[in-house]
N, C-alpha and C positions, 0 to 999 in steps of 0.2 A: 649494602649486602654484596658479597663477593662469592664467586664459585670456589669450591675447594678442590676441584678435580685436578688443577694444575699444580697442586702443592705436594709436599713429600708425605702428606697424610695418606697412608695406604695400609689398612688393617690386615691385609693378607701378605704383605711383603716381609720376609724374614729380617731384613735390615731395619725396617721400621719397628717390628716387634722386639728386636734386640734393644733398641733405644728410641722410644717414640717422642722423647721430650724436646729434641730440636724441631721436629715437625710441629709440635704444639706451639712452640715459640713463633713459628711462621703463621700458624692459624691466628694467634692472638694479635700479631702485627697486622694481619690482613683485615680483621674486623671483629665485631662482637657476635655476629651470626653468619654462618656460611652454609650454602646449599651444597649437599653432597649427594649427587645423583646415584652412585652405585648402591647406596642403601636407602635412597628415597627419604633422607633425613635432613634436618637442620642442625648443624654442629654449633654448640655453644661452648667456647673455650675459656672465658674469663671467670675468675672466682666470684666477683660480685654478681654476675648474671646467673651463674650456676646456683649460687646460694639463694638468690631471690626466687628463682624458678622452682627450686625444691619446695618452697613454701607457698607458691602461687596456686590457689585453688582453681584457676582457669586451666590448669594442667592436671592430668591424672594418670595413674598406672593402668587404668582401664577406662573404657568409654561406655561399657555395656550397662552401667547403672543409669545412663541418660539416653543412649542412642542404640538403635539396632545397627548391625553391620552396614546395611544398605543406607540408613540415614547418615551414617558417618562416612560414607564413601569408601568403605573397605569391604573386601570379600571375606566370607567366613573361612576359618581355617579348614584345611582338608579333612574330610570325615575320618580318614585313617589316623589322624593325629589326636582324635578325641580323648583317649585316655590321658595323654599328657596335659591337655588343656583343662580337662575336668579336675585333675590333681592340682595344676598350677593356679587355676582361676578361683579356687576356693580358699587359697591361702591369703593371709592379710597383706602380704607384700603387693599383691596384684588386685587388691580391693580398695574401694574408696568408701567414705562414709555414706550411709550409716553402718554398713556391714563391717568395714574396717574398724570403726570405733568400738563396736560391740565385741569383736573378737580380740582386739588388742587389749581392751580393758580386762577381759577374762584371763588372757595369757600373761599380762604384765604382773599378775599376782605372784607368779613363779619367778619373776626377775626383779623383785624389790631389792634395794641395797642390802637389807638384812639377810635375805635368802642367798644372794650372791656371795656375801661376805662369809656365810657359813660354809660355802663350798671351798673357800680358799685353802684350808689345811689339806683337803683331798687333792686339789690341783697341785699344790706345792709338793706334797708327798709323791704323787705320781710322776711329776716332772723329774724329781730327784731319782726315782727308780729307773726311769727311761734313760736318763743321762748316765747313771751308774752302769747300765748295760752297755751303752755306747763306749764308755771308757774301758770297761773290762774287755771288750772286743778289740780295743785298739783303734777304733774308728768305725766308719760305716757310712750310711746314707742319712743325712740329717733330715731329709724329707720323710723317708719310710720309718726311721727309728725314733724320731722325736716329734717333728712337725705334724704328722698325721695322727699317730695314736693318741696324743694328749687331748686335743679338743674333741676327737671322735668319742673317746672314752668318757669325757666329762659330760657331753650332751646326751650320750647314750645312758649314762648313769642317771642323769636327771629324769629322762623319759622312762627309764625302767626297761631298757632293751637288755635282754639276757646276754651275758658276756659271750656265750658261745655263738651268738648271732651277729656280733658286731662287725665281723669281717665282711658281711654282706653290704654294709652301709656305704662305704666309700665308693665301691664300683657303681652302685645304684645312683649315688649322688653325682658322680662324674658324668654318667650318661645323661642324666636329667639336665644338668647344668650346661651341657653342650648346646642346648636349645637357646641359651641366653647369648650366644655369640651372634655376630652379624651374618645375616643371610645363611642360616644353617642349611645343609643339604639333606637329601632324603635319607642317606645312610645315618647321619646324625639323628634325624627325626625318628628313624626306626629304632635306634638304640634307646632313645628317650622314651618312646612309647612302651617298649618292652620293660624298661626299668620302672616306669610308672605303674604298669599293670602288676609287676611282681612286688614292688614296694607297697602298693596299696593293699594287695591281698595279704601280705605279711602283717601290716598294721591292723587290718580288719580283724584278723585272728587274735592279735595281741589285745585289741580293744575288747573283744568278746571275753577273753580270759580275765581282763581287769574288771569287767562288769560283774563277773561271778566272784572274783576274789580281788577286791581293791587293795592297793598297796600305798606306800608313801610317795610314789613316783608321780611325775608330771602327767602321764597319760591318765592315771587314776584321778588326778586332780582336774583334768580337762573334762572327764566324764561327769564328775560331781559339780563342776563349776556352774554357777549361775549368778546373775546380777540383775535384780529387778525383774526376774522371770525369764531373762535371756539365757539360753543354753547354746552349746555348739551342736550342730548336726553331726552325724557320723562322718560325712564327707569333709566337713570343716575340721573335725578332729584329725582325720587322716592327713589332710592338706597342711594343717598347722604343724603336725609332728614332722612331716617331711621338710617343711620350710625350716623349722628349728634345727633339724639335723643337718640340712644342707648349709644354711646360712651360719649355723653354729660352729662349723669347722672350715668351710671353704676359705673365708677371709683370713682366719687365723693361720691355717696351713700355709697359705701363700705369703702372708705377711712375715711369717717366720723365716722361710727360705729366701724370699726376696731381701729381707733385712740382713741375714747373715751373709748373703752374697755381696751386698753393699758394704758390709763391714770388712770383709776380706779384701775388697777393692780399695778400702780407705784405711790402711794399717795404722795411721796416726790416730784416727778416731777410735779404732778398736783398742789400741794401747791405752788411750785415755779412759775408756770404759773399763778395761781390765784393772786399771789403777784406782778407779773410783766407782764402785758399784752403786753409789747413790745416784748416778746418772741414769739408771735403768728406766725410771718413769719418763723422763724427757726423751731418752733414746727410743723407747717404744713409739712415742708420738712422731718423732722425727723420721724414723724408718718407715712408718706407714705413710707419711707425707712424701718422702723422697722417692719411693718406688711403690706406687699405690696399687693394692691388690685388686680393687675393682676400678677399672679405668673409665667405665662409661655407664650411665644410668639413663634409661629411656622414659620419656613421658609423652602421652598423647595430648594434643591441643584441643581442649573441649570448647573453648571460646577464643575468638581471634585475640592474638597478643601482638604487641609491637616491641621490637628491640632495635634501638638505634635507627629509627625511621623505617625499618622493614616490617611489614605486616606478615605475620605467620598465621595462615588461616586455620580455622577449625578443620579437624580431620588430618592435620599434619602430625608428624612425629619429630620430637626434638631429641637430640643426643647430648646429654649433659656430660661434658668431658671432665671427670673427676681428676684424672692424672694431669691434665692441663691446668685446671683450677689450682691444684696443689703446687704448681710451679709458677704461679702468676707473680711477677716481680712487683705488681701493685700492692700485694699483700705480704709477700715473703721476701725479706732482704736476701739478696744473692741466692735465689731459690735452687740453683744448680749445685750449691755447696752442701754437703752433708755436715750438719752441725748438731751433734748430740746434746749440746747445751741450749739449743733453741727453746726459748720459753714462750715467746709470742708466736703460737703455732695453731691458728684456726683452720687446720686441714678439715676436709669434708669427706674423709675416707669412710666414715660411718653414716654418710648422707646427712639429711636435715629435714626439718618439718615433721609431718605426721608419720613419715616412713623412716624416721631416724632409727638406726639399728637398736632393737630392744635388748640385744645381747652384748652391746658395746662394753659395759662394765665387766662382764665375764670374760670377753675377749682380751681386755687389758690385763686382767689377772693372769690368764693363761700365757700371754706373751711375756709378761714380766717374770712369771714363774720359770718358764723354759729358759729364758735368757739368763736369769740369775743362777739357775742350776748349772748351765754350761760355763758361765764365768767362774763359778766356785769350784766345780768338780772337773772341768776340762780346760784349765788355764792355758794349755799349750795347743788347743784346737787349731788345726791348720787345714786349709783347702787342699784336697788331694788331686782334684782335676777340675778344670773349668766346666761348669754345668751347661746342659743343653736346655734352652727355653722351650716351654710348651708352645705349640703353634696356635695359641689363642690370643685374642686381643682383649676382650671384655674382662675376663677373669685372668689376671696376669700372674703367671707362676713359672716354676721350673719343673723339669722331669725328674730331677734329683739333685742332691748336693753332697758330693763325696768328700768326707773329711777324715783326717787321722790325727794322732796325738803327738806328732813330732815335736 
């Protein structure tokens, strides 16, 4: 085991945020697990270890199904943060079996391959409309004009969020997701709490309406869903809807802009893609690997584990570095090279194990649809200005991506 404090890994340094991948190479060279005092975590940078630990039941997204805060050696969250934690802790991403199993089984009925495939014409049609608007305007912001509205509209359509209300979703989501960054401050927490209260109140009203007048949407389906007598509580429905809305667009939004920013920096790869649109499926996978939208996933150690001779005791937190794992040369040949033809590509951008992203098939359809529409309808798309990166580490994205049709 080696300390990480003397390395270039610094999730608050703008230079690191601009390009964290050289620092990850340092981490991998230094060892399989490294203690990082600023966040009180153990960093895990290698693909094999990250992949294995995502499937290891000695780790969990929560510990409260087995231990109290005191038993686990952790303090309870501040009382003022309660609305955020109530919302977050009842979603399946932060639950472990048996509650996770029960909720995921009910929700997964809405994400069967057949259901997702039925959405494809809607996704493709909307992507075409959005790109047509961008072309008619002669350019714009790829983030605000394409990357955000497409996945937000799709998941909102699935859930049955009225079109007039959809503008509320992205700001709420952004404020809540701020709490997933490392060591969030009180201002971040206050925004997350406010968004949690407002989002929950909105969904509580919508659920009440759907109880009176059910529709064909997912919220109506969650109200009616049962399996062997199991149903979702109202809080579980609210938390599930928020999770699906947040997770249903955050990764897709950031994968879209990170991906196009990478393409603009690799004109040879972009030219090859423009010449052969059949590369879109492998391009989507490679771009998610090359600049990973979710850089880190946290797990609590429920029972002592050992990595490379180092015992990590119960009560610890491990930080599984997805971005580093996706650049591990033990798994990916020449990982620093963008290769849109890469076929052997076991990236873990959608996680693994029981918390594997339930919406991954839908995200792939959305990413392919927007990419194809831009290739077909905006063949001269050009970067108008270098983008500014968001000052976040865990959820990696850009503030915008200005393009024109030169």
